[in-house]
N, C-alpha and C positions, 0 to 999 in steps of 0.2 A: 366342641369338637365345633366351634363359631367357624369352620373352613367347609363344611360339608353341610350346615344348614341346605334344608334344601329336598337332597337327594333319600333317597327312602327309607323309612325304620328299620326295615329286614337289611336291607346292606350295609345300614352304620348300626346294628345287631352284631353282622360278623366284621366290624370293625373294633366292638367295643373289646373282647380277648386282646387285639394286639394292643391296644392304647395298654388295657387298663397292665400287661404283663409288658410294656417297653420297647415292644418286640417292632413295632411298627415301618420305626426309620429301617430298618433290617431289614422287614419285605420289602419297605420302596430301592430299595439298593440293591439290594440283589438282581430285580428289574433293569437295574437304571444306573447299573453300576460304574461311571466313565462319565467324571465331569468334562468339563470345554476349557480350554484355551483363552478367550477372555476372559483376559483380567485387567488390562485398561482403557481407558477412554477411545485409543486411537481404532483397536482389536475391536469396539463395540459400536463406531464407527462401519470400518472397514461391514461388520458380522452384516447390520443390519442395511447398509445400504446397499450388500452382496443380493439380501429379503428383495429389495426396494427393487431392483436394476430387476431382477426375474421376475417376481409377480409384479409392478405396481408401477410401469414407467412413465404409465402415462400421468398420472397421482405429483401432485404438488411437490416439490421439493424441504427436504427436512432443512431449516439452518438450525438443528442441532441434533444432537445425540450426545446424553448423557447419562453413570448409574447415581444413581442418587442415592444418598444413606440416611436420610430424612424422613425418603418416601414411604416405608410400610411402615413407624412411626407415630406417627401428622395425620396420613390421609388416610390410614390404613388399605393402600392402595398396594397393588405390585409393581404396577405399574401407569406411567401417565401422557397422554397429550393433546399439547396447545397450540394453539394462534395467536399470535398477536397482532393486532389489525394496527397497521399506523395507516398516515396520511401522507400524506413522502408526492409532490409538488405536484397537487390534484387528484393522485391515484390513490387507493386501498390498495395499498402492502399489509398480507401475513404473512408472518414467517409461524414457519411451525417449529416442537419439539417436541420428540418425544423420551424422555426419563425411567429407565427403567433403573429396582430394587434394589440396593449396595447387598442384603442377602443373596442375589441369586446370582452372582457374583460365585458361589462357592456350588451353587445345582450343577446335575446335570445335563448336559447339551441340549437333551429335548424341552427339557421344561424353558427353560433362557429364549429358549427356539420359538414354545405357545406362547408367553410376555408379547415375546417381540412381530410375531405376526401381530397379535391380539387388535396391540396400541397401532401395527402399519394398515389393518381393514379400518379403523377408525379417521384415515385418512380422506376414507371414499363414506365410511357408511356410518354417520353420527351412532345411533342408537342401536341400544344393543338387541337387535330383531334379524329373524327368519334370511334378509341380505345381510345384513353384519357375520354374518354366521356363515351364510356360504360360502363366502370370500374365507372365511377365516377357516375354511372346510380345501379349497380349494390351493390354501397357498402351503395348510399342512394338513393334510385325512384322515388323522388319525390325535383331530385337533380338543373332540371331545373328551379322549380319553385321555392327553394328556391334560388339561383341563383337571381332570377326578388324579389322577396321578402325583398332581404339582400341588393337590388341599391336601391330597394325605402324606406328601416331603411337607407342610405347613406345618398340620397337626406333630407330626412328631420331633417337629425341630422346636416346637410350644409347647410339647406332654414330655420331654420326653431328655429338656432341659434342666438342668439342679439333679438332687441326687436322688435316689430312683425309693420310691417307697419303705417307710420297712415293713415285714412282712408279720403277716396276724396271726 
């Protein structure tokens, strides 16, 4: 359960039967049954832009927002934010991008929102520290619960893929 490392052993022990019996996805989807409607790049740009306009008006503009099919596999990340700096006519210009792992096209909407909020928070706070998480919670009050539930969903995707285990 690599996505759940760092959580208390008592909590992991309570989740273990759901993982072993392949009931974790059903458990997660019972709480978050609705998928989102953000299916293409334009819809993702609008979705991210809406959250940015609502919560981060003074943050620098985004040059690109995109689904990234390689992200989860290559970097073991769910989303990235980058700032590419270039000198143009004696001025330093930074272009900022947010990329979201394509596997979130099929995620419940709150999980997509959690990832977007996380990446938007990096526009103001670089490190995963107290001000960073305070900003995440400002944009999404249930941020920490959604992060945990997203980790459960990712664990279920990984552990419930393929044929079920043979009965002993």
